[in-house]
N, C-alpha and C positions, 0 to 999 in steps of 0.2 A: 622336620617336614617343611617344604617350601611351598609357597602359594604363587600361582601365576597371576600377576597383577596387570598384565597387558589387556587392552580392550580396544574395540574399534573407535576411531575418532568420530565424534559427533560434530558436524558442521555447526559453527556458532557457539560451541561450548567454550568455557573459559580457557584461554590460551590457544584456541584454534582460530585461524582466520578463515572467513567464508571463501568458498571456491570462487574464482573469478567469474563474474556474470551472475552470481547467485544473489537475489535480492535480500537485503538485510531486513531487520525487524521494522515494520512500518512502511516499507517500500513496496511499490506496486510490482507485480510480476509481469505487467505488460511490457512488450518490447517496442521501443520507439520505431515508428514506421509501419507497424502492423495495422491492419484494419481493425477498428473498434466495433465489433459486431454485437456487443452486449446491448446497447440501446435499441437497436433495430429488433433484436431477438425479444427484448422485453415488450416492445410494442405489439409484436405478433402473438406473444404468449398469452395475453388476456383473452378469455373466451369470447366476450362480446366483440372485441376488435377482430379476432380471428374469423368470426362468423361474417362480419361486414366485408372483410377482405376476400373471403371465399365467395361471397355473393357477387363481388365486383369482378371476379374471374369471368363473369358473363361477357365482359368487354364493353358493356354499355355503362353510361353514367346513371346513377340512381340518386333519388332525393334522400335527404336525411330521415324523413318520416318512414320511407320504405326500408331503409337500412335499420332503423330502430325496431320496426316490426320483425324483420328477419332475425335480428340479434336478441329479441325479447327483452328490450330495455325501454325506459321512458325516453321521451324526446330530449329533455335536458341532458340525460346521461349519454345519449347517442351523440349529441352536439359536442360534449366534452371529449368523447372518444375520437370523433372525427377531427377535432382540433389537434389532438395529439398525433394522429396519423398524418395530418397535413404538415405539421411542424417537423415530423420525422421523415418527410419526403416519400411516404409510401402511397399517398393519394394526391390527386390534384382536384381543384374545384372548377366547375364550369358554371358561369352565371348567365341566366336567361331572364332578363327583367328583374323581378324581385325574387326569383327562385334560384337556388343553388343546388347543383348536382355534383356528385362525387364519382370519380373513377380512379382506377389504378394509375400510378404515376408512369407506367410504361412496361414494356415486355420483360425487363429484368426483374421487376417485382413479381410479375405473373410467373416467370420461370422459378423464382425462389419458392413461391407458394406451391407450385406443382411438385417440386422436389420434396418439400416437406410432406406433401400429401402421399408421395410414394413410400416414405419411411414411417408413416403414421398409421395408427389403427383405424378401423372403420367405426362410424357411429352406429350404435346398435339400432336395429329395426324393431319397433315395438307396436306398430299399428299397420293397418292396411294402407293408410295414406302414405306412411313412410316407405312401405314396400313398393308402392306405385312410383314414388319419387326416385327411389334407388333404381328401379327398372328403367325409367325414362333417362336418367343420367348415364346409365351404362350403355343404352342404345345409341344415343347421339347427344352431344353437348358441345358448347363452345369452351375452348381452352384459351381464355383471353380473346384472341381474334382469329383462332384457327379451329378446325374441326377435330373433335376427339370422340371417344366412345367407339362402339363396335363399327359404326358406319365410317368413322375416320380411319380406323385401323384397316378396314377392308379396302377403302380407297387407296391407302398407301400400299397395301399388299398387291393390289391390282396394277398399280403403276409400276411397281418393281417387277411383277410377274410378266407383264406385257412389254417390258423393256423401255418404259417411259422414264423411269428413274434408275440410276445406278447407285447403290449404296456405297458410301465412302466413309472414312474416319471422320466422325463429327458432323456429317451432313450428307447431302445427296447431289448427284450430278444429273441435270435434266438433259435427256437426249432429244434429238430432232423429232422423233415420233412422239415423245412426251410433250414437247412444246406445241406440236400440231394438235394433239388432243386437248390441251389446255386452251389453246386458241379457239377451238370449236366451242368450248364452254363459255368463252368470252373473256378469258384472262389475257391481258396485254403483257406478255412475258418480258418484252424489252423494257417496258416501264418499270416492272417489278424488279428487274435486275439493277435498276438505278436507285432503288430504295436504300435508305441509310440504316440498314439492318441486315443480318445474315439472310442469305437468299433462300436456302432450302435445308435447314437442319432437321434431323429427325427429332421427335419428342416422345419419350417413353410414356405411354398412357398409364396412369396410376391405377386404373381399374382393370384394363385388359392386359397390362404387363407386356405390351407389344408397342412398337412405334407408330405414331401418326405423323403427318407432315406439318412442320411448324414454319417459323420465320416469315419473311415477306411473301413467299410463294403460298404458304399455307393460309395466310391472311387473305390473299387475293382470291384463292379458291373458295373459301367460306363466303366471302363477299358476293361472289357470283352465284353460288348456290342459293343464298338467301334472296338475291335480286330476282332470280328466275323462279323463286318459290319452290325449288326442289327440296329445300329445308324451310320449315317455319318454326318460329319461337312459340313456346307454350307458356303456361302459367307458372311452371316450376322454374326458378332462376337457373339459367345456363342450359336447361334442357331444350333440345331441338327435336322436331319430328320430321322424318323422311316421308315425303308425299309419294303417291303412286307415280306421278310424272317424274319425280326425282329418281325413284328406283329404276324406272325404265331408262332414263337418260344416263345414269351412272353405268348401267350395264352396257348400253349402246356405245358410249364414248370411251369408257375406261376398262370395260370388261369385268366389272364388279358382278360376281355371280352368286354371292352368298348373303344377299340382303333381304331375302324373303323371311 
């Protein structure tokens, strides 16, 4: 009787040379030139820091004490977390006299958090207060510096439906009629075009699962809606409330018909 002594070669076994490009024992599997995403991911992964970053999606600068309250940690712990976020480039600090206020480092950080929100589960609602908060965020909220929620999605849909925006790969084209409508709102379209960021990308709303308007144009629209008090900020971070005047104005200028 004969026995088959052949077997599959095991990389790294005695007598076998590792395949080219395969890291040896003790060597890192990282590829030179690749982005090192692990440190940033580790910063976001902590629950308290994630809560602070999510609160800063409001687009405004918040004090350390407010962020400590939102994250449910002590003031010293919040200061330690904020120092790490600052060192990691995820937040910046604004000083006003003796006070320090923190905000997201920029639109790229906000977009990263929004993408993570789209692929994450929802926080469980366990009280009437949480149910109210969830309802307000779904209705209208700031997505860093542009409008999200049901109101933001309806505004985007109306602009497309009425021919003000033409959807394109990765963004939107603003038509003459769209520019005229935005000018009536008070948006300086020419100035917005000169901004050093993408002009009018669509942004998939993580609650509605439909796009709203982002980029420089989205920021300009939200700025004007707040300035005219068509939207007002509430006590829930990021939540916005559409006023009666705002509802009438959005229907008159943009054709938003489903905001009642």
